[in-house]
C-alpha positions in Angstrom: 34.3 -7.7 17.0 31.4 -9.9 16.1 29.1 -9.0 19.3 29.5 -5.1 18.7 28.0 -6.0 15.3 25.2 -8.0 16.7 24.8 -5.3 19.5 24.5 -3.0 17.1 22.0 -4.8 14.4 19.6 -5.0 17.0 19.5 -1.2 17.8 19.3 -0.5 14.4 16.1 -3.4 14.9 14.6 -1.9 17.9 14.5 1.7 16.3 12.7 0.1 12.8 10.6 -1.5 14.5 10.2 1.6 17.2 9.3 4.0 13.6 6.6 1.8 12.3 4.7 1.5 16.2 4.8 5.0 16.5 2.9 5.6 13.1 5.3 6.2 10.3 3.7 6.3 6.7 6.0 4.2 4.9 7.2 6.2 1.5 7.2 3.8 -2.0 9.9 5.4 -5.2 7.5 6.5 -8.1 7.8 3.2 -10.8 7.9 0.5 -7.9 5.1 2.6 -6.2 3.1 3.4 -9.8 3.1 -0.6 -10.9 2.2 -1.7 -7.1 -0.5 0.3 -7.4 -2.0 -1.5 -10.5 -1.3 -5.2 -9.0 -2.9 -4.3 -5.7 -5.6 -2.3 -6.9 -5.4 0.7 -4.6 -5.0 4.6 -4.7 -2.0 6.2 -4.9 -1.4 9.3 -3.1 1.8 11.3 -4.4 3.0 14.2 -2.1 4.9 16.7 -4.2 6.7 18.7 -1.9 10.1 21.1 -1.2 13.2 21.1 1.5 12.5 24.6 2.6 8.8 24.1 3.1 7.8 24.7 6.4 4.4 23.0 5.8 6.0 20.0 4.4 8.1 19.1 7.4 4.9 19.6 9.5 2.6 17.3 7.0 5.7 14.2 7.5 5.9 15.4 11.6 3.0 15.9 12.9 0.2 14.4 10.2 1.9 11.9 8.7 3.5 10.6 12.3 0.3 10.5 13.7 -0.5 6.8 14.2 -3.8 6.5 12.4 -2.9 8.6 9.4 0.0 5.9 9.3 -2.2 2.8 9.0 -5.0 4.2 6.7 -2.0 5.0 3.9 -0.1 1.7 4.9 -2.7 -0.5 4.7 -4.8 1.3 2.1 -2.8 3.5 -0.6 0.5 3.7 -1.6 2.1 7.0 -0.9 4.3 7.9 -2.5 6.7 11.1 -1.6 8.0 14.0 -4.7 10.5 16.5 -3.3 10.7 19.3 -5.6 14.8 19.5 -5.0 15.5 16.2 -6.2 16.4 15.8 -10.1 15.5 11.8 -10.1 14.3 11.0 -13.6 10.9 8.0 -12.8 8.7 7.4 -15.9 4.6 7.8 -15.3 3.1 6.1 -18.3 4.8 7.2 -20.9 6.9 10.0 -20.0 10.2 10.2 -18.3 9.9 12.6 -15.7 11.7 14.6 -12.9 9.1 16.3 -9.9 9.5 19.0 -11.4 8.1 18.4 -15.2 5.6 15.9 -12.9 5.2 19.0 -10.5 4.4 21.3 -13.8 2.7 19.0 -16.3 -0.4 19.0 -12.9 -0.2 22.7 -12.8 1.4 22.8 -9.1 1.6 26.4 -7.7 2.7 25.3 -4.3 4.5 23.1 -1.8 2.8 21.2 0.1 0.3 19.0 -3.0 -1.1 15.9 -2.7 -2.2 14.2 -5.5 -4.9 11.1 -5.5 -4.4 8.7 -8.4 -6.5 5.1 -9.6 -5.7 1.9 -9.9 -5.2 3.1 -13.4 -3.0 5.7 -12.8 -5.5 8.9 -13.2 -5.5 11.6 -10.9 -8.8 11.9 -9.3 -8.3 15.3 -7.9 -5.8 17.7 -6.1 -5.5 19.2 -2.3 -2.8 21.6 -1.8 -1.5 23.4 1.4 -1.2 21.1 4.3 -3.7 19.1 6.3 -4.2 18.1 10.4 -4.8 14.8 11.5 -7.6 15.0 11.7 -8.7 17.3 8.8 -7.0 14.3 6.1 -8.5 11.5 7.8 -12.2 12.1 6.4 -10.4 13.0 3.2 -8.3 9.6 3.1 -11.5 7.9 3.8 -13.8 9.8 1.5 -11.6 8.7 -1.5 -10.1 5.8 -0.7 -14.1 3.9 -0.4 -14.3 5.9 -4.1 -17.4 7.6 -2.3 -17.8 10.5 -4.8 -18.3 8.0 -7.6 -21.9 7.9 -5.8 -22.9 11.2 -6.2 -22.3 12.1 -2.8 -20.1 15.9 -2.5 -17.8 16.0 0.2 -19.5 18.5 2.2 -22.8 15.9 2.6 -20.2 12.5 3.6 -18.8 14.8 6.1 -22.7 15.5 7.7 -22.9 11.6 8.1 -19.4 9.9 7.4 -19.9 6.2 6.3 -18.5 3.7 9.0 -16.8 1.1 7.9 -14.2 -0.9 6.1 -12.5 0.8 3.0 -9.8 0.1 0.4 -9.2 -0.1 -3.3 -10.4 -3.3 -4.5 -13.1 -5.3 -3.1 -12.6 -8.7 -4.4 -9.7 -11.4 -4.4 -7.1 -10.3 -7.0 -5.7 -12.8 -9.6 -2.2 -12.2 -9.8 0.9 -13.3 -12.4 3.7 -15.0 -11.3 5.7 -12.0 -12.3 3.3 -9.8 -10.1 3.8 -11.9 -7.0 7.4 -12.0 -7.3 7.4 -8.0 -7.7 4.7 -7.6 -4.8 7.1 -10.5 -2.5 10.5 -8.3 -2.9 8.7 -4.4 -3.3 5.6 -4.2 -0.5 7.1 -4.5 2.8 3.8 -5.3 4.4 2.8 -8.2 2.3 2.2 -12.1 4.1 3.2 -14.8 1.3 1.3 -17.9 2.3 2.2 -21.3 0.3 -0.9 -23.8 0.1 1.5 -26.5 -2.3 1.6 -29.0 0.4 5.2 -29.0 0.5 6.2 -28.7 -3.0 9.7 -27.1 -3.8 8.9 -24.1 -6.1 12.4 -22.5 -7.4 10.7 -19.6 -8.2 9.7 -18.9 -5.0 13.9 -19.6 -3.0 14.4 -15.3 -2.5 10.4 -14.7 -1.4 11.4 -13.7 2.3 9.7 -15.3 5.1 6.9 -17.4 3.4 4.9 -19.5 5.6 4.6 -22.9 4.6 0.6 -24.2 5.3 -2.3 -25.9 4.4 -5.7 -23.6 3.7 -6.8 -25.6 6.4 -4.5 -25.1 8.7 -4.4 -21.7 7.4 -8.0 -21.2 8.4 -7.9 -23.2 11.9 -4.1 -21.2 13.2 -3.5 -18.8 11.4 -6.8 -16.7 10.6 -8.0 -15.8 13.4 -4.9 -13.9 15.0 -3.4 -12.4 11.1 -3.6 -8.2 11.2 -6.5 -7.1 9.5 -4.0 -4.5 7.7 -1.7 -6.0 6.4 -1.9 -7.3 2.9 -1.9 -11.2 1.6 -0.8 -13.3 -1.1 -2.1 -16.8 -1.2 0.3 -19.2 -3.5 -1.9 -22.4 -4.4 -2.6 -25.3 -7.2 -6.4 -25.1 -7.1 -8.0 -21.3 -8.0 -11.9 -21.9 -6.6 -10.7 -22.9 -3.4 -8.2 -19.8 -3.6 -10.7 -17.5 -4.3 -12.8 -19.0 -1.6 -10.8 -18.6 1.3 -10.0 -15.0 -0.5 -13.9 -14.0 -0.5 -13.8 -15.2 3.3 -10.9 -13.0 4.4 -12.3 -9.9 3.0 -15.9 -10.1 4.2 -14.0 -10.5 7.8 -12.7 -7.1 7.0 -9.1 -7.3 5.8 -7.8 -5.4 3.5 -6.0 -7.1 0.0 -6.0 -10.2 -0.5 -4.4 -11.6 -4.3 -3.5 -15.1 -4.9 -1.7 -16.8 -7.4 -2.7 -20.1 -9.0 0.5 -22.7 -9.7 -2.0 -24.5 -12.7 -2.5 -20.6 -14.3 -0.4 -18.0 -13.9 -2.2 -15.7 -16.3 -3.6 -12.5 -14.3 -7.4 -12.8 -14.8 
């Protein structure tokens, strides 16, 4: 019996890994996603869809199944699906809403509709209709890099797209202990590194796959091998060292670096 359970577990893990390797977009719960949005200072993409919408299904099976689209969204966005067939409530700012009241508030008249939010939970733009992978990728880059804030129109951007990295934040982000534990628990793309020289902290006991090392070992043995499109939390007791390492990681193209200084756990 135990052998069968073990084999089933292996098969389940294999299919899970295959799903990610095939470029599947990860959808966050709305409340969790919007809290992560504020902590990680990224862009949220809320996908409003419905069960019997043909183009909604195509958006998921074609566009969101594309490796390039999935990599961009998983690394640089918080992606959330809201189905108009669902009655589950969630919170947006001070309001408790359903997908139907949310859609009505944004005057959504059809599905699918994409709504982009900044880290302050403010809606930046709304796009109705289906977009194939080659059409949505420049949109994601344009909004993800906040090109519109430079007074560059999308049409002008498409004539000469900006090449290079893009993310919701271009700085090392200091977080509180509460935020650290929340991100570690709810973001599947985060990896946590502990530089406290082997000191055991009770508050970190529930963090899965936490790696204990030193900053020098991290730089010598880990840094060059880490994927750029993942998210990283660095824990230490010297703010200057954490900020310096985080800045170095950003200069190398890493998308998200959060730091937690144990000697001052207040968000700065």
